[in-house]
N, C-alpha and C positions, 0 to 999 in steps of 0.2 A: 697692371694686370697680374692676376694670381692664377696661373694655369700650370698643371703638371700632367705629363704623359709618361707612363712607365710600362715596361714589359718585364715580367719576372715570374717566379714560381712561388706558390704558397708554401710556407714553412711548416704549417700544421693544418689539420682539418678545421675549417671555421665553425664556430658555434653560434647558433641563433639565440638571441635574447630579446625579450619583450619588455618595454618600459611599462610602468603602471598605467599609462595611457593606452597601452595596447600596440604601440608602434614597434615594429620589428627592427632590430639592428644587429650588426655583427662587426667585429674588430678582428683583423688578421694581419700577419706580417708577410710582406712580399720581399723575396730575395731577388735583388736586381744586380746583375753582373756589371762590373765596371768595364769600360772598353779599353783598358790598358792593363799591363802586367806590372807587378811590383818588382823590386830589385832582385828578387830570387826567381823571377820569371813566372810567378804564379798569378792567376787571375783572382781578384778579390770581389766580394759582393757587398752591397749595402742592404741593410735590413730595415724596411720602411713600414711603419704602421699605417694600415688602411682602415677606414671606417665607412660602412655602407648602411643605408637605411631602407626601410619599407620593403616593397616587392623585390628590389634588387638584393637586399640582404637575404631574403627568403630563398631566392634562386641560387645565390652563391652557396648557401649552406646545403641546399638540396643537391646541387650538381657538381660542386668542386670538392677536392680532397687535397691532402698533403701532396705537393709536387705538381699540382695543376698549373699549366702555363696560361697566364692571362695578361691582358693589357688593361691599364687603369687610367682613366682621365678624370681629373678633379682639381681640387684646390688645396693648398697648404693651409693648415689651421694650427695656431699655436695657443698654448694656455699654460696655466700653472695651478697647483694646489698645494696645501700643506699636508705632509704625510703624518703618520701617527706620532712621530717624534717632534712634530712642529717645524720640520725642515721644509723649505720651499722647493718643490719639484717642478721643473719646466718640461712641457711636452710639445712635441711637433708630430703632426700626423697629416695624412692626405684624406680628405673627405671625397669619396668617389661620386662622381656624377654619372660615370659610365664604366662598366666592367665587361670586357669582351672575353669570351672563352676561346682560346686559340688552338686547342686540340681536343679531340674526342676522347671519351673514356678508353676506347680500344687503343688509341695511340699512346695514351698515358700508361696503360697497363703493359705495353710492349717495352717501355724503358725500364731498366732495372731500378728497383727501389733502393738499392745500396749505393747508387751513384750520388755524388755530391752535386750541389747547384752548379759548380764550375764544370763538372764532367757530364752534365745531363745530355742525353741523346738528342740529336737534332730532330726537329719536328718534321713530319712527312718524309723522313729518311733523306733529308737534304744534306749533302756533304758540304764541308766548308768551302770546297772549290767553287761551288755554284750557289752559295748562300748569299743573297743580296744584302743581308744585314751583317755579314761578317766584317770584323775590323781588321784590315790588312795593314793599317798604319799609313796608308796613302791618303793624301788630301783629295777632296772631291770638289770639282768646280762645275757649276751649272751656268750655262750661258743665259743672260737675261732674256734673250729671244726665244728661249725654250718654251715659254708659255704662249707664245704668239701663234 
């Protein structure tokens, strides 16, 4: 099974492109925080290339901007090509099946544009104390009878 689920912020405003066939596409980078700190106590992020097609690509370019918080569901796709010097370049990207906008434009405009991905303001003014997605370093156990 090839399935990916990510939550992160766009690193740039996505640009819409149309193939000669007229199909719309966009490619953007999503900054996804790691849920642990490095040796210096700093949070790091991975920068993952996302590709979207057709109406989804049009909506992404119309409504999202640099710093927008989104969730992406899709699949990993790998490939390769020869660059202008004849060197083989390998690529890895996520082809988006679904992109969900996780904050409104007004919420996004409230957070400072000077903040880095690691320091971004919490969505809906949720503090770390009551953030259900915060990583406190504790393990989570779910009883098998939970779903009954």
